C-alpha positions as CSV (number, residue, x, y, z in Angstrom):
1,X,31.6,-29.2,7.6
2,X,28.4,-31.3,8.1
3,X,24.9,-29.7,7.5
4,X,24.5,-29.5,11.2
5,X,27.6,-27.2,11.4
6,X,26.1,-24.9,8.5
7,X,22.8,-24.7,10.5
8,X,24.9,-23.6,13.7
9,X,26.2,-20.8,11.8
10,X,23.1,-19.4,10.5
11,X,22.7,-15.6,11.7
12,X,19.8,-14.5,13.8
13,X,17.4,-12.4,12.0
14,X,17.8,-9.5,14.4
15,X,21.5,-9.4,13.6
16,X,21.0,-9.6,9.9
17,X,18.6,-6.6,9.9
18,X,20.7,-4.6,12.2
19,X,23.6,-4.7,9.8
20,X,21.7,-3.9,7.0
21,X,20.0,-1.0,8.5
22,X,23.4,0.6,8.3
23,X,23.5,-0.2,4.7
24,X,22.4,2.9,2.8
25,X,20.1,2.4,-0.3
26,X,18.6,4.4,-2.9
27,X,14.8,4.7,-2.7
28,X,12.6,3.9,-5.7
29,X,9.0,3.2,-6.2
30,X,8.3,0.1,-8.6
31,X,4.8,0.5,-10.6
32,X,2.9,-1.8,-12.4
33,X,-0.5,-1.8,-13.9
34,X,-2.9,-4.5,-12.3
35,X,-6.5,-5.4,-13.1
36,X,-7.7,-2.5,-11.1
37,X,-5.0,0.1,-12.5
38,X,-1.6,1.2,-11.5
39,X,-0.1,-0.2,-8.2
40,X,3.1,0.7,-6.6
41,X,5.6,0.2,-3.5
42,X,8.4,1.8,-2.1
43,X,11.9,-0.3,-2.7
44,X,15.4,0.3,-1.5
45,X,16.2,-3.7,-3.0
46,X,16.3,-2.3,-6.7
47,X,20.2,-3.4,-8.1
48,X,21.7,-3.1,-11.7
49,X,22.5,-6.9,-12.7
50,X,23.9,-6.2,-16.2
51,X,24.6,-3.3,-18.6
52,X,25.0,-5.1,-21.9
53,X,22.3,-6.6,-22.2
54,X,20.7,-4.3,-19.7
55,X,19.0,-6.1,-16.7
56,X,18.0,-4.7,-13.1
57,X,16.3,-6.8,-10.3
58,X,14.3,-5.7,-7.1
59,X,12.6,-7.9,-4.4
60,X,9.1,-7.9,-3.1
61,X,8.0,-8.5,0.6
62,X,6.1,-11.5,1.3
63,X,3.3,-9.3,2.8
64,X,3.2,-6.6,0.3
65,X,0.0,-5.5,-1.0
66,X,1.6,-5.0,-4.4
67,X,2.9,-8.6,-4.5
68,X,0.0,-10.0,-6.5
69,X,0.3,-7.4,-9.2
70,X,4.0,-7.8,-9.6
71,X,3.5,-11.7,-9.7
72,X,1.0,-11.1,-12.8
73,X,2.4,-8.3,-14.5
74,X,4.5,-8.2,-17.6
75,X,6.4,-5.1,-17.2
76,X,7.2,-2.6,-14.5
77,X,8.9,1.0,-13.9
78,X,11.5,1.7,-11.3
79,X,11.0,5.2,-10.5
80,X,14.4,6.6,-8.6
81,X,13.3,8.8,-6.3
82,X,14.9,12.4,-5.8
83,X,16.0,13.9,-2.3
84,X,12.7,16.0,-2.2
85,X,10.4,13.1,-2.8
86,X,10.6,11.7,0.6
87,X,6.8,12.0,0.9
88,X,6.0,10.1,-2.1
89,X,8.3,7.0,-0.8
90,X,6.6,7.2,2.7
91,X,3.2,7.3,0.8
92,X,4.4,4.1,-1.4
93,X,5.5,2.5,1.7
94,X,2.4,2.9,3.8
95,X,-0.6,0.1,4.0
96,X,-2.5,-0.2,0.9
97,X,-4.4,2.9,-0.1
98,X,-4.8,5.0,-3.2
99,X,-0.9,5.6,-3.4
100,X,-1.3,7.5,-6.8
101,X,-4.0,10.0,-5.5
102,X,-2.5,13.6,-5.8
103,X,0.7,12.3,-7.3
104,X,1.8,13.6,-10.7
105,X,2.4,10.9,-13.1
106,X,3.0,10.4,-16.7
107,X,1.5,7.1,-18.7
108,X,4.0,5.4,-21.3
109,X,2.7,3.7,-24.3
110,X,1.4,0.4,-23.1
111,X,0.0,1.9,-19.9
112,X,2.9,1.9,-17.5
113,X,3.1,4.7,-15.1
114,X,6.1,7.0,-14.5
115,X,6.4,9.3,-11.2
116,X,7.0,12.9,-12.2
117,X,10.0,14.3,-10.6
118,X,12.1,11.0,-10.1
119,X,15.8,11.6,-11.0
120,X,15.2,9.2,-13.4
121,X,13.2,5.8,-14.4
122,X,13.8,2.4,-16.0
123,X,10.9,0.5,-17.7
124,X,11.4,-3.3,-18.4
125,X,9.8,-6.8,-19.1
126,X,9.9,-9.1,-16.1
127,X,11.8,-12.1,-17.1
128,X,12.0,-14.1,-14.2
129,X,10.5,-14.5,-10.7
130,X,12.2,-16.4,-7.9
131,X,10.5,-17.1,-4.7
132,X,13.1,-17.2,-1.9
133,X,11.9,-17.6,1.5
134,X,8.6,-16.3,0.8
135,X,9.8,-12.9,-0.9
136,X,9.9,-12.6,-4.7
137,X,13.2,-11.7,-6.5
138,X,12.2,-10.1,-9.8
139,X,14.7,-10.0,-12.6
140,X,14.0,-7.4,-15.5
141,X,15.1,-6.8,-19.0
142,X,15.5,-2.9,-19.5
143,X,13.3,-1.7,-22.5
144,X,13.6,1.8,-21.9
145,X,15.5,4.4,-19.6
146,X,15.1,8.2,-19.2
147,X,16.7,10.6,-16.8
148,X,14.7,13.1,-14.8
149,X,15.5,16.5,-13.5
150,X,19.1,17.0,-12.3
151,X,18.5,16.4,-8.5
152,X,20.4,14.4,-5.9
153,X,18.8,10.8,-4.9
154,X,16.8,10.1,-1.7
155,X,18.5,7.5,0.5
156,X,17.2,5.3,3.1
157,X,19.4,4.0,6.3
158,X,18.7,3.0,9.7
159,X,15.0,3.7,9.2
160,X,15.0,7.4,8.0
161,X,15.4,9.1,4.6
162,X,18.4,11.0,3.9
163,X,19.5,13.4,1.5
164,X,23.0,13.7,-0.3
165,X,23.9,17.3,-0.9
166,X,27.2,19.0,-2.6
167,X,28.5,19.4,1.1
168,X,28.1,15.6,1.5
169,X,30.6,14.8,-1.5
170,X,34.1,13.2,-0.7
171,X,36.6,14.4,-3.3
């Protein structure tokens, strides 16, 4: 197969987006400390990479207002949102503003910020940043993790937030 054949096999961006719109993702808010204080953004790209040693990864869109902070930060916190936190997810996904105004938070030793009410959070040290087509893939070594209140997670699929319930459990 030649390079020309491989180029012909490339999928159109609209087709790729359409497929992934049907892939449900847990909703998280990634927080980091910048020179002007805490910054954060909504992410559905968070993945567990390894358990021993513990690593996770997430991506930051090329146009994200939080990208510069993530590029400079040493550490981040990924806050896994509860089903009742769709308003928090929407706020951190909106254009840059004071996203933390009126949001209950806790400050960890070292200054990282945790959102109160999340089903759990993971704090880690950024170990790799990989630029891929303008987006930034960030690989993080886990330092601390904590469960929040017992609750179902917030899910995002096809441009909308969804919640799981005991009634949606299969088996």
